C-alpha positions, 0 to 999 in steps of 0.5 A: 497506398497501392493503386491497380488497374487490370486490363484482361487480354491486353497484350503489349511488348515487354520492352514497350511496357518497361519504357512506359513504366520508367515514364510513369515513375518520373511523376512526383506523386508516384513512389513505385510503378509497374506497367507490365503483363501478369507474368510470374516474373512481374508478380514476383517483382510486385511481391518484393515491393509489397504491391501484390494482392490476391487479385493481381496474383490471379492475373495471367501473362495476357493481362496488362497490369498498371500498379502504382504506389503513391498517395492520392493517385488519380488512376484515370489520369494514369490510365490516360497517360499509359494509353497515350504512351502506348499509342506513341510507342506503337506509332514509332514501331516500324510497321509492327502493331499491337492490339488490345485483343485478338478480336481487334487484331482480326478486325484490323 
């Protein structure tokens, strides 16, 4: 079964997201995963894996996609894990910060 979560207007660096995808794939309950932006390349990858649906097809390069193939996936748990990994990755960056929206970047 394919589980998905879309976070509109939540941009993150693709290298960071690739590293997080690899971490998520290590879980025993995950067959395949993509944590990435709604780019044409990522959507093509999802299509090749038979994980793309209409809702995912409509996403934009500004939307964060968390798409997991597996059985009995707890997406709340996955979301928390992704958020923790994003925090850890951005804290490791040398002064570079990522924000979930333009509005939050302007506030900070």
